[in-house]
C-alpha positions as CSV (number, residue, x, y, z in Angstrom):
1,X,30.3,19.3,26.1
2,X,27.4,17.5,26.5
3,X,25.5,20.6,25.8
4,X,27.4,21.2,22.8
5,X,26.4,17.5,21.9
6,X,23.0,18.3,22.1
7,X,23.0,21.7,20.6
8,X,25.1,19.9,17.1
9,X,22.3,17.7,17.4
10,X,19.3,19.9,17.3
11,X,20.8,22.1,14.7
12,X,21.7,18.8,12.4
13,X,17.7,18.0,13.1
14,X,16.3,20.9,12.3
15,X,18.8,21.2,8.9
16,X,18.0,18.3,7.6
17,X,14.3,18.5,7.9
18,X,14.6,22.2,6.4
19,X,16.4,20.4,3.5
20,X,13.3,17.8,3.5
21,X,10.7,20.6,3.5
22,X,12.9,22.7,0.6
23,X,13.3,19.6,-1.5
24,X,10.9,18.7,-4.5
25,X,8.1,16.7,-4.0
26,X,6.8,13.7,-6.6
27,X,3.9,14.7,-6.5
28,X,1.3,18.2,-5.4
29,X,-2.0,17.6,-4.0
30,X,-5.4,19.9,-3.7
31,X,-8.0,18.5,-1.5
32,X,-11.3,20.2,-1.9
33,X,-14.8,19.2,-0.6
34,X,-16.1,16.7,1.8
35,X,-17.4,13.0,2.0
36,X,-15.8,9.8,0.7
37,X,-12.7,10.4,-0.7
38,X,-11.7,10.0,-4.5
39,X,-8.4,10.7,-5.5
40,X,-7.6,12.2,-8.9
41,X,-4.5,11.5,-10.9
42,X,-4.0,13.3,-14.6
43,X,-2.2,11.7,-17.6
44,X,1.4,11.9,-19.0
45,X,2.4,16.2,-18.2
46,X,-1.5,17.2,-17.2
47,X,-1.7,18.9,-14.1
48,X,-4.3,18.9,-11.7
49,X,-6.4,21.6,-13.0
50,X,-7.6,19.5,-15.6
51,X,-9.9,17.9,-13.2
52,X,-11.5,21.1,-12.4
53,X,-14.9,21.1,-14.5
54,X,-15.2,17.3,-12.7
55,X,-14.4,18.1,-9.2
56,X,-16.5,21.1,-9.8
57,X,-19.3,18.6,-9.1
58,X,-18.1,15.8,-7.3
59,X,-16.7,18.1,-4.2
60,X,-20.3,18.5,-3.4
61,X,-20.3,14.9,-2.1
62,X,-16.9,13.9,-2.4
63,X,-13.4,14.9,-0.5
64,X,-11.2,14.9,-3.8
65,X,-7.8,14.8,-3.5
66,X,-6.1,16.3,-6.9
67,X,-2.8,15.6,-8.2
68,X,-0.4,17.3,-9.9
69,X,3.1,15.2,-10.6
70,X,6.7,16.5,-9.9
71,X,7.8,18.2,-13.7
72,X,4.5,18.9,-14.8
73,X,2.4,22.0,-14.6
74,X,4.7,24.2,-13.8
75,X,5.6,21.8,-10.6
76,X,9.7,21.3,-9.5
77,X,10.8,18.2,-10.9
78,X,12.4,15.7,-8.7
79,X,15.4,13.9,-9.4
80,X,15.1,10.1,-11.6
81,X,13.8,7.7,-11.8
82,X,10.8,9.9,-12.0
83,X,8.2,7.5,-11.7
84,X,8.3,5.1,-9.1
85,X,8.9,7.9,-6.7
86,X,5.6,9.4,-8.1
87,X,4.1,5.6,-7.4
88,X,5.3,5.2,-3.7
89,X,4.5,9.0,-3.0
90,X,1.1,8.5,-3.8
91,X,0.6,5.1,-1.8
92,X,2.1,6.6,1.1
93,X,0.0,10.1,0.5
94,X,-3.4,7.3,0.9
95,X,-1.8,5.6,4.1
96,X,-0.7,8.8,5.9
97,X,-3.9,10.3,5.3
98,X,-6.1,7.2,6.1
99,X,-8.0,7.4,2.8
100,X,-10.5,4.9,3.3
101,X,-12.9,3.4,1.1
102,X,-11.2,5.3,-1.7
103,X,-11.9,5.6,-5.3
104,X,-9.0,6.2,-7.7
105,X,-9.8,8.2,-11.0
106,X,-7.0,8.2,-13.1
107,X,-6.3,9.0,-17.0
108,X,-4.0,7.5,-19.2
109,X,-0.7,7.5,-17.3
110,X,-3.1,8.0,-14.3
111,X,-5.1,5.1,-14.5
112,X,-2.1,3.0,-15.0
113,X,-0.9,3.8,-11.7
114,X,-4.2,3.6,-10.0
115,X,-3.9,-0.1,-11.2
116,X,-0.5,-0.6,-9.7
117,X,-2.2,1.0,-6.3
118,X,-4.9,-1.4,-6.6
119,X,-2.5,-3.9,-6.7
120,X,-0.5,-3.2,-3.7
121,X,-1.3,-5.2,-0.4
122,X,-3.1,-3.6,2.2
123,X,-4.2,-1.0,-0.1
124,X,-7.4,1.1,1.2
125,X,-9.2,1.3,-2.3
126,X,-12.6,0.4,-3.0
127,X,-12.4,0.9,-6.8
128,X,-10.8,2.0,-9.2
129,X,-12.0,3.8,-12.7
130,X,-9.8,4.1,-15.5
131,X,-9.7,6.5,-18.3
132,X,-8.3,5.2,-21.7
133,X,-5.3,3.8,-19.6
134,X,-3.9,0.4,-20.3
135,X,-1.4,-1.1,-18.1
136,X,1.4,-1.8,-20.4
137,X,1.7,1.0,-23.1
138,X,5.0,0.0,-23.7
139,X,4.1,-3.4,-24.9
140,X,1.5,-1.3,-27.3
141,X,3.8,0.5,-28.8
142,X,6.9,-1.2,-28.5
143,X,7.7,-4.4,-31.5
144,X,9.2,-7.3,-29.3
145,X,8.7,-5.3,-26.1
146,X,11.5,-5.3,-23.4
147,X,11.5,-2.8,-20.2
148,X,14.7,-4.0,-19.7
149,X,15.9,-2.7,-22.7
150,X,14.6,0.7,-22.3
151,X,17.2,3.3,-21.1
152,X,17.6,7.7,-20.7
153,X,20.2,7.7,-22.9
154,X,19.0,6.8,-26.2
155,X,19.3,8.5,-30.0
156,X,15.5,9.4,-29.8
157,X,15.4,10.7,-25.7
158,X,19.1,12.6,-26.9
159,X,16.9,13.9,-29.8
160,X,14.1,15.3,-27.7
161,X,16.1,16.9,-25.2
162,X,17.9,18.5,-28.4
163,X,15.1,20.1,-29.8
164,X,14.5,24.0,-29.4
165,X,11.1,25.0,-28.5
166,X,9.9,25.8,-32.0
167,X,11.1,22.2,-32.8
168,X,9.3,20.7,-29.6
169,X,6.1,23.6,-30.0
170,X,5.7,21.5,-33.5
171,X,5.8,18.4,-32.0
172,X,3.5,19.1,-29.4
173,X,1.3,20.6,-32.0
174,X,1.1,17.3,-33.4
175,X,0.6,15.3,-30.9
176,X,-2.2,17.5,-29.3
177,X,-4.4,16.6,-32.5
178,X,-4.6,13.3,-32.0
179,X,-5.8,13.6,-28.4
180,X,-9.0,16.0,-28.8
181,X,-11.0,16.5,-31.5
182,X,-11.0,19.8,-30.3
183,X,-9.4,22.8,-31.3
184,X,-9.3,24.4,-28.0
185,X,-9.0,21.4,-25.7
186,X,-5.6,20.5,-28.6
187,X,-4.4,24.5,-27.5
188,X,-4.2,23.3,-24.1
189,X,-2.7,19.6,-24.4
190,X,-0.4,21.4,-26.6
191,X,0.4,24.3,-23.2
192,X,0.9,21.4,-20.7
193,X,3.3,19.7,-23.1
194,X,5.6,22.9,-23.5
195,X,5.2,24.1,-19.3
196,X,6.7,20.3,-18.8
197,X,10.2,20.0,-17.4
198,X,11.8,18.7,-20.9
199,X,14.1,17.0,-19.1
200,X,10.8,15.0,-16.7
201,X,9.0,15.0,-20.5
202,X,11.9,12.7,-21.9
203,X,12.9,10.0,-19.2
204,X,9.6,10.4,-17.4
205,X,7.9,9.1,-20.8
206,X,11.1,6.5,-20.8
207,X,9.7,5.4,-17.4
208,X,6.1,5.2,-18.3
209,X,7.0,2.8,-21.5
210,X,9.0,0.7,-18.5
211,X,5.7,0.1,-16.3
212,X,4.2,-2.6,-17.3
213,X,1.7,-3.8,-14.1
214,X,0.1,-6.9,-16.6
215,X,0.9,-9.5,-13.6
216,X,-0.2,-7.3,-11.2
217,X,-3.6,-7.3,-12.2
218,X,-4.1,-10.8,-11.4
219,X,-3.8,-9.0,-7.5
220,X,-6.7,-6.2,-7.7
221,X,-9.7,-7.7,-6.2
222,X,-11.6,-4.6,-6.4
223,X,-14.1,-3.4,-8.9
224,X,-12.3,-1.5,-12.1
225,X,-14.2,0.6,-14.9
226,X,-12.7,1.1,-17.6
227,X,-13.4,4.0,-19.9
228,X,-12.0,3.9,-23.7
229,X,-12.0,6.3,-26.8
230,X,-13.2,4.7,-29.5
231,X,-10.5,7.5,-31.7
232,X,-9.1,6.9,-33.8
233,X,-8.9,3.5,-33.8
234,X,-12.4,2.4,-34.0
235,X,-14.8,0.1,-31.5
236,X,-13.3,-3.4,-32.7
237,X,-10.1,-2.7,-32.1
238,X,-10.0,-0.8,-29.2
239,X,-12.0,-3.8,-27.7
240,X,-9.7,-5.9,-28.8
241,X,-6.7,-4.0,-27.1
242,X,-8.5,-3.6,-24.0
243,X,-8.8,-7.5,-24.0
244,X,-5.6,-8.1,-24.7
245,X,-4.3,-6.0,-22.0
246,X,-6.4,-6.6,-19.4
247,X,-6.6,-10.7,-19.7
248,X,-5.2,-10.8,-16.3
249,X,-8.0,-9.2,-14.9
250,X,-10.8,-11.0,-13.7
251,X,-13.1,-9.1,-13.6
252,X,-13.8,-5.2,-15.2
253,X,-16.4,-3.0,-17.1
254,X,-15.6,-2.1,-20.2
255,X,-17.6,1.3,-21.5
256,X,-16.6,2.7,-24.6
257,X,-16.9,6.1,-25.7
258,X,-18.3,7.1,-28.8
259,X,-16.9,10.3,-30.7
260,X,-14.0,10.5,-28.6
261,X,-10.2,10.8,-28.8
262,X,-7.8,10.3,-25.6
263,X,-9.0,12.9,-23.5
264,X,-12.7,11.7,-22.9
265,X,-13.5,14.1,-20.5
266,X,-12.9,17.0,-22.5
267,X,-14.2,15.4,-25.7
268,X,-17.6,14.4,-24.1
269,X,-17.8,16.2,-20.7
270,X,-21.5,15.6,-20.2
271,X,-21.4,12.0,-20.5
272,X,-18.5,11.5,-19.4
273,X,-19.7,13.3,-15.8
274,X,-22.7,11.4,-15.7
275,X,-20.9,7.6,-15.7
276,X,-18.4,9.1,-13.1
277,X,-21.5,9.9,-11.3
278,X,-23.2,5.9,-11.9
279,X,-20.3,4.5,-11.0
280,X,-19.9,6.4,-7.6
281,X,-23.0,5.7,-7.0
282,X,-22.4,1.8,-6.9
283,X,-21.2,0.7,-3.2
């Protein structure tokens, strides 16, 4: 009888572990290079391959951990809420792999996640680099912003979910045109939008708009550099927006990329790479 119970217990454990392995993961991580660690978090719908040209230079002196988030870049979607699971998974990965003296580079949503990570207790982060990223995108976009009022089941979300491929592609093309100054990059952005799991795109964006880490900025003590694009609103409005949104951050460096849209790394690649190298060189 004891042997039977023991066998059943072992079988149950094996089945549970197999199910955990088979379950879609919130983040997928590729590691390359050697040296001090750098974690690269892409923006919403954008796969880790968007960092390829940057990693090609950083991996000579840094161990690069390149993320792709669930539901994007052909990765399987996960259950909702999406973003809290993504955040927790990244935090656990940093601790599990003992990534000490870590620099986190995040674009757009990736930058918002980076600020959240840097605000957490006992984090192992030494600096963060935020690329055209805000701590509360929803507050910028929505009048009388109230995160609790945002729900998955809404007319806007339902409309997005019901779009056919042609309608969604037209919307994606229009969005991509505002995110880069160059046609080739716009096409890549559109393709990433089209490849995204539709529910992750819709409900994940609701999660993104709900996330407000402005109060958490008070807990950040590591160096912060923000690289912001001047298009389409111009330098004066960009400076005002970042001053307002980052009011609770005690100290940070703001670098504005002239003649660049949201994807600064593609619109000004050589200038951008030079900024990253200079920031990483400062201890």
